[in-house]
N, C-alpha and C positions, 0 to 999 in steps of 0.2 A: 504494500500500500504506500502511495506517495501522497504527502500532504503539502499543500501550498497555501500560504497565508499572506495577507496584505492587500492593499488597495488595487493591485494589478492581478490578483489571483484569478478573477473571472475572465479578463482579457487573455491571460495565458491559457486558460482552459479553452477559450474560443478558438485559439490558434490550432489546437489539437482536433477540433471538431470539423474543420474545413468548411464546406458549404452547408453543413447541417445548421439550420436556424431553429434553435430550441429555447424555450423559456424554462429555465431550471429553477423550480420552486425551492424554497428554504427547507432544508432537512428532508428532502425527498430523493431517494435513491433511484437512479435511472441506469438501464443497460444501454450503453452507447458504443459506437464505433470510433476509435481514436486513430488518427494518422500519425504514426511514429516514424520520424525520419532519422533519428539517431545522429550520426556524424556526417550526414549528407548522402547516404545511400538511398536506394529506391524506397519509397514509403512502405511501411508495414502496417496493415490494418489489424487492430487488436480490439476485441470486445472487452469492455471494462465496466465495472459498476462505479458510477460517479455520484457523489453526494455533495451538494453545496450548502454552505451555511452563510447567510447574509449578515453583515455587521449591523448591530453589535451583538447579535444572537449567536455567537460561536464561542468556542473554547478560548480563543485568543482575543475576542472582541473585534477583530477585523474580518473582512471577507475571507472565507476559508473553503478550500476544495479538497476533498479526499478521493483519490483514484485507486481502486482496487483492481489489479490485473492478475493474470495467471502467474503462478509462483515460479517463474524461471529467472534466475539472477541476471542472465544476459538480456532478457526482455526488460527487466527493471532498469538496467543500466542504460539501454537505448532510450527508454522513456525519460529517464533523468537527464540525459544529454539533450533530448528534444526540448524539455521544459526549460533547461538552463539557456538554450539557444533562443527561447522565446522571451527572454528578459528576466527570468527568475534568477536567484542566486541560492547557494547552499546556506542552510540555517546554521547559526552559531550554536554551540552547546547550550541547551536549555532555552533557546530563544522563543519557542512557542509558549512555554510557561512564563517566560519573562514578559512577553507581550500581554498575556492574561493578567499578570500582576500590574503592568504599566497601565492597562486599560480598566483596572479595578474590577476585574472578573474574579480575582483571587487576592487575598491579602498575603503578606509575606510568609506567615506561618503556614498557610494552606499551600503556598508554592513549595515550601520545604517538605511538606507532607507528600507532595507528588513524587519527589525524589525518593523519600522513604518508602512509598508504596511500590515504586519500580524496583527498589533494591531489597525489599523484604525477603528474608530467607526462611521464614516459617509462617504458619497460619496465624500465630499470635502477633507476630510483627506486622502482618497484613492488617489485622484488625486494629492495631494501634495506629497505623498510618491512616486507615480509613476514618478512624475517629478524629484524628487531627484534620484530615481533609474536609470533614463535615463541618468544621468550625467550632468544635466543642471547646478546645483550648482557648480560642479567640474570645468566645463568650465568657469564659471564666475570667480571663484577663481583663476584659471590658468591665465586668462586675467589680473586680479589685480596684481598677482605676477610678471607677465611679465612687466607691466607698472612700478611697483616699481623698478625692475631691470634696466629698461631703464633710469629712473631718477638717480639711483645710478651710473650707468656707465657714464652718462653725467657729474655728479659731480666729480667723480674720474678722468675723462679725463681732465677736467679743472684744477683740483688740481695738477695732475701730470705734465701737460704741463706748468702750471704757475710756478711750482718749477724749471723748466728747461728754463724759459723765452722763450717758444716756442708758445705763444698764437696765433701768426699770422698763424701758420700752421694748426690750427683747422678749419675744414670746418664750414660754417655758420649753416648748418643743425645740426651740433653736439653741437653747443653752447647752453647754457641755462643760463639765468640770474635769479636773485632773484625774480623779478616781475613775470616773466613767470612761474617759479616753484611754486610760491605762488598761482597763479591763477589755475594752474593745480592741486595742492594739495587741494585747496578749492573745486573744482569740484569732486575730488576723495573722499574727506570726506563726501560730500553730497551723493554720491552714496553708500558709506558704511552705512551712517545713514538711508537712505531709505531702504536698505536691512535689517537692524536691526529692523526697525519699521514693515516692512512686516513680518519678522520672529516672532515678538511679536503677530501679528494678526494670523499667522499660528499656533502658540502655542495654541491659544484659539480654533482654528478649531480642532486641535488634541484632546484637553482635553474636549472640550464642555463647554458651558456656563450654569450657574445655572439660572433657571427661576422659581420663586416662585409665587404661587397664594395666595394672602392674602386678608383679609376682615373680616367683622363681621360674627357671626354665621348665618347659614341658608340663605346665599345669593347665593348658587349654586356653590360654589368653587369646590366641589368634582364632581358634574355633569360636570362642565367645564373641570376638570382634565381628566375625562374619555373620554370626547368628543375629546380633543386634542390628547390623546393617541390612540383613535380609538377602545378601548375595555374597558370593565368594570373592573377596577382595584380597585377603591375606593368604599367602602360601601356608598350608598346614601339613606338617610331617611329624612322625613320631620321634624323630631324632631331636635331641635338645639343641637349642641355639638356632633354630630355623629363622627366627626374626632377629636380624642383626642391627637393624635401624628401625626407627618408629614409622608407622603408617598412620595417616589421619584422613578421615572422611567426615562429611556433614551428615547428620541424621536428625530426625525430628521425633520427639516423644511428647505426646499430649499437647501438640501445638507449639512446643518449645524447641528451638534449634540448639543442637550440641555439636561440637567438634569432637568426634570419638577418636581416641588415639590408642593404637596397639603398640606396646613397647617391648623391647628386648628383655629376656629373662635376666633377673639380677643375680649375679654370681661372680666370683673371681675367675678371670680367664687370662691365660698367657697370650692369647691372640689379640694383637693391637686393634684390629678392626672391630672385633666383637667387644673388646673392652670399651671402645669409644661408644658403641651402641648402648652398653650398660650405663655409661655415664649420662647419656641422653635420657635413658629411662629414669634415672634418679632425678634429673632436672625436671622431668614431667611430674614425678612424684611430689616434688617440692612446690611446683608452680600451678598445677592444674586446679581448676575450680572444684572439681569432684574427682574422687578416686574410686575405682573398683579394684579391690585387693583380692586377687584370686589365689586359692589354695586347692590342691587336688585332694578329693575325698580318699583316694587310694595312696596318698603320699604323706610325708611328715608335715606337721604343722610348721608354718613359716611365720616368723615375726618380722613384719615390715617396718616396725617402729612407728606405726600410725594407729595403734589400737585405741588410744584415748581420744582421737579426733573423730568422734562419732557422727557429727553433722556433716563433715566433709567426706568421710570414708564409708563405703559399702563393702562389707566382707562377704565374699561368695565362696561356696564350696562347689567346685566343678567335678565333672565326671561321676556324679552321684549314681548313675545307672550301673556302675561297676560294683556297688555295694549290695549285699543281700537285702538290706532294709533301707528305705529312704530315710536319710538322717534328719533329725530334729535337733538343731543346736542353737542355743541362745546367741544372738548377735551375728549369726551367719545365715545367708540365704543358700539353700540347697538348689542346685540347678543341673540340668543336662543340656548343654548347648546343641547336641546332635539331634535330640528329639523335641527340644523346646520346653521341656518341663522346668518351671520356675522362672522363665524369662518374663512372663507377664508381671509377676511379683517384683522382679528386678526393675523393670521399666517404671512401675509405680513408685518404687523406692527412689529411683533417679529423679523423677518429677517432684516428689516430696522433698528430697534433700536440696533441690535447686532453689526452693523458696519462692518460685515464680508461679503465677497462676495464669490460666488461659482465658481470662474473661475479656481481655482486649478493651476494658473500659477505664483503665487507670490513666491518670495524667501522663502525657508522653512528650515532655519538653526535650528537645535535642540539646546537644552540648552548648551551642550558642544561646539558645533560649534559657536553659537552666542557669547559665552564668548571669544573665540579666535578672532572673527571679532571685538568685542568691544575692545579687547587688541590692535589690529591693529589700530583702530580708535584713541585710546588714544596716540599712538606713532606718528601718522600723525599729531595730534594736537600739540604735543611737537615740531615736526619738523617745523610746521608753526609758532609757537611761536618764535623759534630760528631765523627764517628768518625775521620775522617782527620786531625783536629786533635788526636787523642790523648785525647779526653775519654772518660770512662767510658760504657759502653753505655747506662746508664739516662738519660744526657743526651740520647740520640737518641730515647728512648721517647716523649717528649712530642710530637715531630713525627710519629712513626709513629701515635700516637693520633689526631692531627689529620688525617693522611692517610686513616686508616680512616673517620674521621667525615665527611670530604669525600665518600668513596665511598658512605657510608650515605645521603647526601642525594640520590643518584640515584633511590632508590625511597622514601625516607622524608624528607619535607620538614621533619621535626622540629617538628610542630605549627604550622608557618607556613601557615595556611590561604590566605594571599594568594598563595603560590606555586601551590597547587592551583587556586585560582580563576582565576589568570592562564592556566594551561595549558588549562583546559576552556572558558574564555571565547572561545577562538579557534576552537572547533568550530562547525559549522553546527547548526541545530536538527534534531533527529531522529537524531543520531549519538551 
């Protein structure tokens, strides 16, 4: 599909239609014959589905044309050359969404959500991005800014009237004292703090958690790795030391994305290459967000030095099919990676230990946005400190102004084009 946007989009389309005189209705798909000349060779006729969106009722806010053709890359290349020869140019990264932002079809936070939606690596990340794109975060921020403005107006009113000795003319509903404002700001900072904590969890949902399988050689780590992936990725052999370096693949459990890592068996080895693989396994054991510590049911118990880290570590007993009775051991999950017994319980443990939920409804500020909310929180704390030190309410007003200004930066970069350019430069071409 080829997308053309801008004031000359419809004339460019007309050049492809030749003598066909058609009235193309808004948002109405038509099956049309296109004359594709490419680089000057004899014209090629192609049947295409064409849909036009007339400004301002399009994604970008400009006239927009979408042309869907048969899925041959050579045909698409010829169509692109023809369109460029008719006066169009290639879009810059993120330019379609940038035009939607410039034409007020999307605010800046929604534009960033488009990028997150495209790059989401799990169903939970998709739901978070869709929530942001719907404008949920923008509505919450708008409510916060409105609340700050009301407090500022109340402080300014009291300050102005007090200077004119007209306190008696202020309506009771318009009055605010230090105790009331302090209580209100306490509740407000708690709301900001909860939103930031939810955003930290959301960041993990977006990026995915690392989940490493560690243990001694030949305890079934690679077999478990393949079973959790659902396909044969790691080489499995009965000989110890088959895995000499780590393997990593993305996998989703309960809507949450994980980077699953199969590591080399940890033991002393005279082989330099195998020893390097063991060192990398220990690095993963130290750095992974979650660990699956594997021991073989038909082998000796292995102490990996992680027994007390119950939240981070999941202890599994592999090859339980080799035992005459299915084991029931406290603190260990019994599994058989070959026939799948115990894997459902293991996946549930992984989801539970991640501390992340798949509701997709949490606040989902990205790093740029969270930094501004954190800046707002810091100024609210300074305002509270001034009030509790017994200073006049107008002493807190400056920090409340700065708190509101920080929130304004979420959707209004304040003329700093570099911020906008940085956001859209990370988009791929065509979005």
